[in-house]
C-alpha positions as CSV (number, residue, x, y, z in Angstrom):
1,M,21.2,-3.7,-7.1
2,F,20.3,-7.4,-6.9
3,V,19.7,-9.2,-10.4
4,A,18.3,-12.5,-10.3
5,P,20.1,-14.9,-11.8
6,R,18.8,-17.0,-14.7
7,P,16.1,-19.5,-14.2
8,R,17.0,-23.2,-14.1
9,V,15.1,-25.8,-15.9
10,E,15.6,-28.1,-13.0
11,N,13.8,-25.9,-10.1
12,D,10.8,-24.6,-12.4
13,P,10.8,-26.6,-15.9
14,L,7.5,-24.8,-16.5
15,F,8.5,-21.2,-15.8
16,A,8.2,-20.4,-19.2
17,I,4.3,-21.9,-19.9
18,R,3.5,-20.3,-16.5
19,L,4.7,-16.4,-17.9
20,A,3.1,-17.1,-21.1
21,C,-0.6,-17.8,-19.2
22,G,0.0,-14.8,-17.2
23,C,0.6,-12.4,-20.0
24,V,-2.7,-13.6,-21.9
25,T,-4.7,-14.1,-19.0
26,A,-3.9,-10.5,-17.5
27,L,-4.8,-8.9,-21.2
28,L,-8.2,-10.7,-20.7
29,V,-8.5,-9.1,-17.9
30,A,-7.4,-5.8,-19.0
31,V,-10.3,-6.4,-21.9
32,L,-12.6,-7.5,-19.6
33,I,-12.6,-4.6,-16.8
34,Q,-12.1,-2.3,-20.1
35,S,-8.8,-0.8,-18.5
36,Q,-7.8,2.9,-20.0
37,M,-4.2,1.1,-20.1
38,P,-4.6,-2.4,-20.9
39,M,-0.8,-2.8,-21.6
40,L,-0.1,-2.1,-18.1
41,L,-2.1,-5.0,-16.8
42,P,0.0,-7.8,-18.5
43,A,3.4,-5.9,-18.2
44,L,3.2,-5.5,-14.2
45,T,1.9,-9.3,-14.3
46,V,4.8,-10.8,-16.2
47,G,7.2,-8.6,-14.6
48,L,6.7,-9.3,-11.2
49,M,6.2,-13.4,-11.9
50,A,9.4,-13.2,-14.3
51,G,11.6,-11.7,-11.2
52,M,10.8,-15.0,-9.3
53,R,13.3,-17.7,-9.3
54,K,12.8,-21.2,-7.9
55,A,9.6,-21.8,-5.6
56,F,6.6,-19.4,-5.4
57,D,7.9,-16.4,-3.6
58,I,4.8,-14.9,-1.2
59,K,7.2,-11.5,-0.6
60,K,7.2,-10.9,-4.0
61,S,3.7,-11.9,-4.9
62,V,2.0,-9.8,-2.5
63,G,4.4,-7.5,-1.1
64,G,5.6,-6.0,-4.6
65,P,1.6,-5.2,-5.7
66,L,0.7,-3.9,-2.1
67,I,4.0,-1.8,-1.8
68,L,3.2,-0.3,-5.6
69,I,-0.3,0.8,-4.3
70,V,1.0,2.2,-1.8
71,F,3.7,4.4,-3.5
72,I,1.6,5.2,-6.7
73,T,-1.2,6.2,-4.4
74,L,1.2,8.6,-2.0
75,F,2.8,10.5,-4.9
76,Y,0.0,10.7,-6.4
77,G,-1.4,12.8,-3.7
78,L,2.0,14.8,-3.2
79,V,2.3,15.6,-6.8
80,S,-1.6,17.2,-6.7
81,L,-0.5,19.2,-3.3
82,V,2.4,20.7,-4.8
83,H,2.3,20.6,-9.1
84,V,0.6,24.4,-8.6
85,M,3.9,25.5,-7.1
86,P,6.6,24.5,-9.6
87,A,9.9,25.1,-7.7
88,V,8.2,23.5,-4.6
89,A,8.0,20.3,-7.2
90,L,11.2,20.1,-8.5
91,V,12.4,20.1,-4.7
92,V,10.5,17.3,-3.6
93,V,11.2,14.9,-6.9
94,F,14.8,15.7,-6.5
95,A,14.9,14.7,-2.7
96,I,12.8,11.9,-3.1
97,S,15.2,10.7,-6.2
98,G,18.2,11.3,-3.9
99,L,16.8,9.3,-1.1
100,S,16.0,6.5,-3.3
101,Y,19.3,6.1,-5.0
102,Y,20.6,6.5,-1.5
103,L,18.8,3.6,-0.3
104,I,19.6,1.3,-3.7
105,L,23.5,2.3,-2.8
106,K,23.6,2.2,0.9
107,T,21.7,-1.1,1.1
108,G,21.2,-2.9,-2.7
109,N,17.5,-3.1,-1.5
110,P,15.9,-2.9,-4.9
111,V,12.7,-1.4,-3.1
112,G,14.0,2.2,-3.9
113,M,13.7,1.5,-8.0
114,L,10.0,1.1,-6.9
115,L,10.1,4.6,-5.6
116,L,11.8,5.7,-8.2
117,I,9.5,4.4,-11.1
118,S,6.3,5.5,-9.1
119,I,7.9,9.8,-8.6
120,T,8.9,9.9,-11.8
121,L,5.6,8.8,-13.7
122,M,3.7,10.7,-11.3
123,S,5.7,13.8,-11.4
124,V,5.8,13.9,-15.7
125,M,1.9,13.0,-15.8
126,G,1.0,15.6,-13.0
127,A,3.2,18.3,-14.9
128,K,0.9,17.9,-18.2
129,S,-2.4,16.6,-16.8
130,L,-4.0,16.0,-13.5
131,Q,-6.4,13.5,-15.5
132,A,-3.5,12.4,-16.8
133,M,-1.9,11.4,-13.7
134,L,-5.4,9.9,-12.5
135,V,-5.6,7.7,-15.7
136,I,-2.0,6.0,-14.6
137,K,-2.9,5.9,-11.1
138,D,-5.7,3.8,-11.5
139,A,-4.1,1.9,-14.1
140,F,-1.5,1.0,-11.9
141,I,-3.6,0.0,-9.1
142,E,-5.7,-2.0,-11.8
143,G,-2.4,-3.8,-12.7
144,A,-1.2,-4.3,-9.1
145,I,-4.6,-6.2,-8.4
146,T,-4.5,-8.2,-11.2
147,A,-0.9,-9.4,-10.5
148,F,-1.9,-9.7,-6.7
149,V,-4.8,-12.2,-7.6
150,L,-3.0,-13.8,-11.0
151,I,0.5,-14.8,-9.9
152,P,-0.8,-17.3,-6.7
153,I,-3.5,-18.7,-9.1
154,L,-0.9,-19.3,-11.6
155,Y,1.6,-20.9,-9.4
156,W,-1.0,-23.2,-7.7
157,L,-2.2,-24.3,-11.2
158,I,1.5,-24.6,-12.7
159,P,3.9,-25.2,-10.0
160,S,7.5,-25.3,-9.6
161,V,9.6,-28.2,-8.8
162,A,11.2,-26.3,-6.4
163,K,10.0,-26.2,-2.8
164,V,11.7,-22.6,-1.5
165,P,12.0,-19.5,-3.3
166,L,15.3,-18.3,-4.0
167,E,16.7,-16.2,-1.2
168,E,18.0,-12.9,-2.6
169,I,21.2,-11.5,-1.0
170,Y,21.1,-7.6,-1.4
171,T,24.5,-6.0,-1.5
172,P,25.5,-2.6,-0.6
173,D,28.0,-0.6,-2.7
174,Q,31.2,-0.9,-1.2
175,H,33.0,2.4,-2.7
176,G,31.6,5.1,-0.1
177,Y,30.2,8.4,-1.0
178,H,27.0,7.3,-1.0
179,L,25.1,10.2,-0.6
180,Q,27.1,12.2,-2.9
181,R,26.6,9.6,-5.6
182,A,23.0,9.6,-5.1
183,M,22.5,13.3,-5.6
184,I,24.5,13.2,-8.5
185,R,22.0,10.5,-10.4
186,S,19.2,12.9,-8.6
187,A,20.7,15.4,-10.6
188,V,21.1,14.0,-14.0
189,M,17.4,12.6,-13.4
190,M,16.2,16.2,-12.9
191,L,17.6,17.5,-16.1
192,L,16.0,14.8,-18.0
193,L,12.4,15.3,-16.1
194,C,12.7,18.7,-16.5
195,W,13.0,18.3,-20.0
196,L,9.8,15.9,-20.2
197,Y,8.6,18.6,-17.9
198,T,8.6,21.7,-20.4
199,V,9.3,20.1,-23.8
200,L,8.5,17.0,-24.6
201,D,5.0,14.9,-24.1
202,T,4.1,11.8,-22.2
203,T,5.0,9.5,-25.2
204,N,8.6,10.1,-24.4
205,M,8.1,8.8,-20.6
206,I,10.4,6.0,-21.3
207,L,13.5,8.5,-21.7
208,A,13.4,9.0,-18.1
209,M,12.6,5.4,-16.9
210,A,15.4,4.0,-19.3
211,A,17.5,6.4,-17.0
212,V,16.1,4.8,-13.9
213,F,17.0,1.6,-14.7
214,A,20.4,2.3,-15.6
215,L,21.5,4.8,-12.8
216,V,20.4,2.2,-9.9
217,F,23.7,0.2,-10.5
218,P,26.8,1.5,-8.8
219,T,29.0,1.2,-11.6
220,K,29.4,2.8,-14.8
221,E,30.3,-0.5,-16.6
222,H,27.3,-1.9,-15.1
223,Q,25.3,0.9,-16.3
224,F,26.4,0.6,-19.7
225,S,25.7,-3.0,-19.8
226,E,22.3,-1.9,-18.4
227,A,21.9,0.2,-21.4
228,K,23.1,-2.1,-24.1
229,E,20.8,-4.8,-22.9
230,R,17.8,-2.7,-22.7
231,S,18.5,-1.0,-25.9
232,F,18.7,-4.7,-27.5
233,A,15.8,-5.7,-25.7
234,T,13.9,-2.8,-27.0
235,V,14.8,-4.0,-30.8
236,I,13.8,-7.6,-30.1
237,G,10.5,-6.7,-28.5
238,G,10.1,-3.9,-31.4
239,L,10.6,-6.6,-33.9
240,L,8.4,-9.3,-32.0
241,A,5.5,-6.8,-31.7
242,L,5.4,-5.9,-35.7
243,M,5.1,-10.0,-36.4
244,V,2.4,-10.0,-33.8
245,L,0.5,-6.9,-35.3
246,S,0.9,-7.8,-38.6
247,L,-0.1,-11.6,-38.3
248,T,-3.1,-10.0,-36.4
249,N,-4.0,-7.8,-39.3
250,L,-4.5,-10.7,-41.5
251,M,-6.3,-13.0,-39.6
252,G,-8.2,-10.1,-37.0
253,H,-9.7,-11.7,-33.7
254,L,-8.9,-11.4,-30.4
255,S,-8.4,-15.3,-30.0
256,I,-5.6,-14.8,-32.8
257,L,-3.5,-12.0,-31.1
258,L,-4.0,-13.9,-27.3
259,A,-2.7,-17.1,-29.3
260,L,0.4,-15.1,-30.7
261,M,1.0,-13.4,-27.4
262,F,1.3,-16.7,-26.1
263,L,3.4,-18.2,-28.3
264,V,6.0,-15.3,-28.1
265,A,5.8,-15.2,-24.4
266,L,6.4,-18.6,-24.4
267,Y,9.8,-18.4,-26.8
268,L,11.2,-15.2,-24.1
269,G,10.3,-17.4,-21.3
270,D,12.0,-20.6,-22.7
271,R,14.9,-18.0,-23.9
272,M,15.4,-16.7,-20.1
273,M,15.8,-20.2,-19.0
274,N,18.3,-21.3,-22.4
275,G,19.2,-18.3,-24.4
276,R,22.9,-17.0,-24.9
277,H,21.6,-13.6,-23.6
278,P,21.5,-12.6,-20.1
279,P,17.8,-13.5,-19.2
280,M,17.1,-9.6,-18.4
281,V,17.5,-8.8,-22.2
282,Y,14.6,-11.5,-22.8
283,Q,12.3,-10.2,-19.6
284,F,12.6,-6.6,-21.2
285,A,12.0,-7.9,-24.8
286,L,8.6,-9.3,-23.3
287,S,7.4,-6.2,-21.8
288,V,8.5,-4.3,-24.6
289,M,6.1,-6.4,-27.0
290,I,3.4,-6.1,-24.3
291,A,3.5,-2.4,-24.6
292,L,4.1,-2.1,-28.4
293,T,1.3,-4.6,-29.6
294,V,-1.3,-3.5,-26.8
295,G,-0.4,0.3,-27.4
296,S,-0.8,-0.1,-30.8
297,L,-4.2,-1.5,-30.9
298,T,-5.5,1.7,-29.4
299,N,-3.9,4.6,-30.7
300,Q,0.1,4.1,-31.5
301,E,1.6,3.7,-34.9
302,P,3.2,0.4,-34.3
303,V,6.9,1.3,-36.9
304,S,7.0,4.7,-35.7
305,S,6.2,3.4,-31.8
306,T,9.2,0.9,-31.8
307,F,11.6,3.2,-33.6
308,L,11.0,6.0,-31.2
309,R,11.2,3.4,-28.2
310,I,14.2,2.4,-29.4
311,T,15.8,5.8,-29.6
312,L,14.7,7.3,-26.3
313,T,15.8,3.8,-24.9
314,L,19.4,4.3,-26.4
315,V,19.4,8.1,-25.6
316,G,17.9,8.0,-21.7
317,A,20.2,5.0,-20.8
318,V,23.5,5.8,-22.3
319,G,23.2,9.4,-21.7
320,A,22.4,9.4,-18.4
321,A,25.3,7.0,-17.8
322,Y,27.7,9.0,-19.5
323,L,26.5,12.3,-17.7
324,S,26.8,10.3,-14.2
325,A,30.1,8.9,-15.0
326,L,31.1,12.6,-15.9
327,L,30.0,14.5,-12.9
328,E,31.5,11.5,-10.5
329,R,35.0,12.4,-12.2
330,I,34.5,16.4,-11.8
331,F,33.0,16.4,-8.6
332,L,34.5,12.8,-6.7
333,P,37.9,13.0,-8.1
334,H,39.2,10.7,-5.6
335,L,36.3,8.0,-6.0
336,R,37.6,5.0,-7.7
337,I,35.0,2.1,-8.5
338,E,36.1,-0.6,-10.3
339,P,33.5,-3.5,-10.4
340,H,33.8,-6.4,-8.1
341,L,30.5,-8.6,-8.9
342,I,29.4,-9.4,-12.3
343,K,26.1,-7.6,-13.6
344,N,24.3,-11.1,-14.3
345,P,24.9,-14.0,-12.0
346,D,24.3,-17.4,-13.7
């Protein structure tokens, strides 16, 4: 699974400024169009832009939003058709999850992760309410279109020094048993999804999303590293969100909120380049800060939301990694996996 290296000051000295501008501009767009899920617009814009290295990458800027729109729309239609037949729906979700993990293991291409995110979101929302699934579909399309328009404009206004984007080399997993391991990962995902379908509500969605991001990595060492990074990033993002909300309550105005979010995004963007932790920690923290801050302005209680997100991230990522490793040991006793690449290249 490809992980982007740390952004370099010599390639893109204005990386953090561009990221911060994207965060607040996308949030302004969400306010102007009165999006029902305003946190998704800045989160998607920041997520796509933070993954670029060196020069503007048209494949990520254009291809990423378009692929996301296609997957979200496709799975919305599919889940709408099968949600009245629970057994069929479970088989469909299991098959798509297995195919996605197989694609990631076989090729190393992260497009499989977009498949997993899309089917997870649509299936959980569809199990609860078709209206909720329609809302999240529309919000993702709004976010993808916003990123599609804003990212090229921001790179034009705030260009990088590098003239060509980073060439991403996708490395397939070298340990074999790809189909069997993909099925094990899909089975673990189905356990978490069934828990969400039947017991938990949609506010606990991060439980499954944390598992998705952990299980895309081929080795258990990398999976546990991802779980640790995401849990730590959730703590950082939650604390920053509480700080932003506290100051906004003292000086309540949209301009104050935007200025504070700009400063936090600027700080985390700079830490992506110069921080002592892997850059993805700060990128995750920025996404968490956006989600908790904007969500708390609508209907969430910030302290409990932060604690819940930390707990669900830890349980989802670590639990999925442990269970996947246990099942591989049971069903694939001859499999010996040692990480041959570091998870976070620098």
